[in-house]
C-alpha positions, 0 to 999 in steps of 0.5 A: 138703530138702538139706544144701547149702541148709542150709549156704548158710543158715549160711554153712558152707563147710568139709568135709562128708566128715569125721565128726570133732570139729573138723568137728562144732564148725565146723558147730555154731558156724555154726548158732548164729551164723546161726540164732536161738533164738526163739519169735516165732511164738507172738507173731505168730499162727503155730503151731509144729509139729515136722514136719521139713519144716516146721522146714526151711522155716522155718529154712532157706528163711524164714530164721527161728530156732526153739526147741530142738525145731526147732533141734536137730531140724534139727541132728540131721538135718544131722549124721545126713545127714553120717554122724554117729552121732546120737540125741535126748535129753530134758532137764528145764530148771532154774527158778531162781525155783522152785529146781527142775527142770521136771517136764515134759521140755521140752528136746531135745538131740542126742547125738553119738558120735565114735570111741567118745566121746559129746558133747552138741550143743545149739543150742537154749538161747540167751543165755549158757547156749548152749554154743559147742562140743560138750561131752564127756559126762564127769562132773565135768570143767570144760569152759571155753568162751567163754561160761564154764565148763560142767560135767556131773555124773552121779548115779544115771544122771541127768546135770546141766549147770551153768555158771559165769559171769564178773562182769558190767559193766552200764553202764546202771545202771538195769538193774542189778537187772533180773529178766533178769540172773542173780544167781548165778555158778554156775547149774544149766541142765538135767538129762537121762538117756541114754534115746534119744527121738523127736520124738513124745516132744515133741508134748505139750510143743510144744503146751503151751509155746505155749498154756499161760498158765503157760509161759515162752514165752507170757509172753515174746517171745524172740529171741537170737543168738550172735555172734563175741564174745558174744550179743544178745537181744531179750526183749519190748522189751529189747535186750541185747548181751553181750560175753564177756571184755570185761575179765579175768573180766568180761563187758559187758552192755548194755541198751536199751529199744526203742519199738514201732516199733523192734522190727521194724527191730531184728529185721532188723538184729540178727537178720536176721529178717523176720516175715510177721505182726505181732509183739506183744512181751511181757515178763511177769516170769518165770523167764528170765535171761541 
């Protein structure tokens, strides 16, 4: 495993000597535009494991993506290797259908401290809730980014992330009531504490999320990738392409339903993913919105 091979995978050609916010942001943005957030292993008969070498080989050498425990673990390894002050945190994801946060700590994020200021770096959430820049860990401050306005609030040592989105223009009106569309303009994303975590803290969750019939990830095959002006997502057979700020305070959301034989080709063309095993797409109605 080496950093040069990782940077070749993401296309990053900038400085590796500076440990500043500008460099961190550049490395981060190259990652989220090259490495998909995806759970396709679950739906093509592969087991997701958290050993760093396995994650490295999957993402860097096999040119796959991964979910938060893979993407953010790899990002944390890269940043630590460059000399950044990093640590892992664990988060509880908000379920909009149940209007509550998960009782399981299923989401891994990276905390980075630069010149005494703490930032959250999360390259493993996907769709419109994927931050594009490291977020300063301050409470109550609006942090506008291309995807929308993110904000942390802190109460009694617990931090909450929420996001305000723009209006949505959906040309294909047959999708205007899709359960994939987020109806609220302000959406809770997840909550977390600042207690440092290790990868061992996520072993049970890693197994649960890929095996339980109650897990979102067994109910939907998901592949999403950030672009220079939005993101694309393949959920089951539904391909979504979103363009941020298509018009003033409006995002363009384009939907298309694929045939079985188009799925593999779309993964290659839109996400640069070639699977070694046959994917069985699935999209059972569950709490996953874009």
